[in-house]
C-alpha positions in Angstrom: 125.4 220.9 -56.6 127.4 223.2 -54.4 125.5 226.2 -53.4 128.7 228.1 -53.7 128.4 227.9 -57.4 124.9 229.9 -57.5 126.6 233.2 -58.1 128.5 231.6 -61.2 125.6 230.0 -62.8 123.2 232.8 -62.5 125.4 235.0 -63.9 126.4 232.8 -66.8 122.7 232.1 -67.7 122.3 235.6 -67.6 125.0 236.3 -69.7 123.8 233.8 -72.2 120.2 235.2 -72.3 121.4 238.6 -72.8 123.8 237.8 -75.7 121.5 235.4 -77.4 117.8 236.6 -76.4 115.0 234.4 -76.2 112.1 234.6 -78.9 109.3 237.3 -77.5 107.0 236.4 -75.0 107.1 235.0 -71.4 106.5 231.5 -72.2 109.7 231.5 -74.7 111.8 233.5 -71.9 111.0 230.7 -69.6 112.2 227.9 -71.8 115.4 229.8 -73.1 116.1 230.6 -69.2 115.7 226.8 -68.3 117.8 225.7 -71.2 120.5 228.4 -70.3 120.5 227.1 -66.8 120.8 223.3 -67.4 123.6 224.1 -69.6 125.7 226.6 -67.3 124.7 224.1 -64.3 126.3 221.1 -66.2 129.1 223.2 -67.5 129.6 224.6 -63.9 129.9 220.9 -62.5 132.2 219.6 -64.8 134.4 222.6 -64.3 134.2 222.7 -60.4 133.2 218.8 -59.9 134.3 219.4 -55.8 133.6 221.8 -53.0 137.0 222.2 -53.0 136.9 223.6 -56.5 134.1 225.9 -55.8 136.2 227.5 -52.9 139.1 228.0 -55.1 136.9 229.4 -57.3 135.6 232.0 -54.9 139.3 232.9 -53.6 140.2 233.5 -57.1 137.2 234.8 -59.0 135.7 233.8 -62.0 137.2 236.0 -64.2 134.2 238.3 -65.9 132.5 238.4 -68.8 135.1 241.1 -70.8 136.1 238.8 -73.3 132.7 237.3 -73.8 131.2 240.7 -74.1 133.6 241.8 -76.7 133.5 238.5 -78.9 129.6 239.3 -78.9 130.3 242.9 -79.7 128.3 243.8 -76.5 128.8 247.3 -75.2 127.9 247.9 -71.2 129.1 251.4 -71.0 126.2 252.7 -69.5 125.1 249.8 -67.5 124.5 250.5 -64.2 123.8 247.0 -62.9 126.8 245.4 -64.6 128.6 243.9 -61.3 126.5 240.7 -62.2 129.3 240.4 -65.0 132.1 239.7 -62.8 130.8 236.6 -61.7 130.8 235.3 -65.3 133.1 232.5 -65.9 134.5 232.6 -69.5 135.3 228.8 -69.0 131.7 227.7 -68.1 130.0 229.9 -70.3 131.9 228.7 -73.4 131.1 225.0 -72.3 127.5 225.7 -71.8 127.7 227.1 -75.4 128.9 223.6 -76.8 126.4 221.8 -74.7 123.4 223.8 -76.0 124.9 223.6 -79.4 125.3 219.7 -79.4 122.5 217.9 -77.5 124.4 214.6 -77.9 127.7 216.0 -76.2 125.4 217.4 -73.6 124.1 214.2 -72.8 127.7 212.5 -72.5 128.7 215.4 -70.1 125.6 214.8 -68.0 126.1 210.7 -67.9 130.0 211.8 -66.3 128.5 214.0 -63.5 126.5 213.1 -60.5 123.3 213.7 -61.1 122.3 215.8 -57.9 125.3 218.2 -59.2 123.5 219.1 -62.3 119.8 217.9 -61.9 117.4 217.4 -64.8 118.7 218.5 -68.1 116.1 216.9 -70.4 115.6 220.4 -72.4 119.1 220.5 -72.7 119.4 217.1 -74.0 116.4 216.4 -75.7 115.2 219.6 -77.0 111.9 219.7 -79.1 110.3 221.9 -81.5 109.2 224.5 -78.1 112.6 224.9 -76.9 114.1 225.2 -80.5 111.5 228.1 -81.2 111.9 229.7 -77.6 115.6 230.1 -78.1 116.5 230.2 -81.7 119.8 232.3 -81.2 120.5 230.3 -78.0 120.4 226.9 -79.8 121.8 227.7 -83.2 125.5 226.3 -83.5 126.9 228.8 -85.9 125.8 232.0 -83.7 127.6 230.1 -80.7 130.6 229.0 -82.3 132.8 232.2 -81.3 131.7 231.2 -77.7 132.2 227.8 -77.8 135.5 227.6 -79.8 137.3 229.7 -76.7 137.4 226.3 -74.4 135.6 223.7 -76.7 139.2 221.4 -76.8 139.6 220.9 -72.8 135.9 220.3 -72.3 136.2 217.4 -75.2 139.6 216.3 -73.3 138.1 216.1 -70.1 134.9 213.8 -71.8 137.1 212.0 -73.4 139.4 211.2 -70.8 136.5 210.7 -68.3 135.0 208.3 -70.6 138.3 206.4 -71.0 138.4 206.0 -67.3 134.9 204.8 -66.9 135.5 202.2 -69.4 
């Protein structure tokens, strides 16, 4: 994974955890963060597969979280630390939501990226009871749907086209 994507991954992970908070406790927070980070990292690897793609992202900017915040009803008027929100990539977060809601889709996506790009995604592709208990909102398909629906079609097209090319 390109180090150039680190700010987008960190911001996307933070946005998901802010919008869909984990269950109480440090252990739950850590498990939820691991799941969100794995989903965002895999989505970023799919969205920006080459170093050139990452450079273009830095030239044009990721777009920010305005529409995502609007969809979830978030109000950040008094948030003095809102600068990180400018690094949120709406498409990456939407794809991450799709992957969190459907572990089988995440497994298919992971097969298409270079293992070095996405790293380990077991908590994403094979969540157990601990993962679901730690992040009940983050793993809930109905709650994720407004975010996932934003860019699900291009993700499915990408996965279908890549799968067909491999076959």
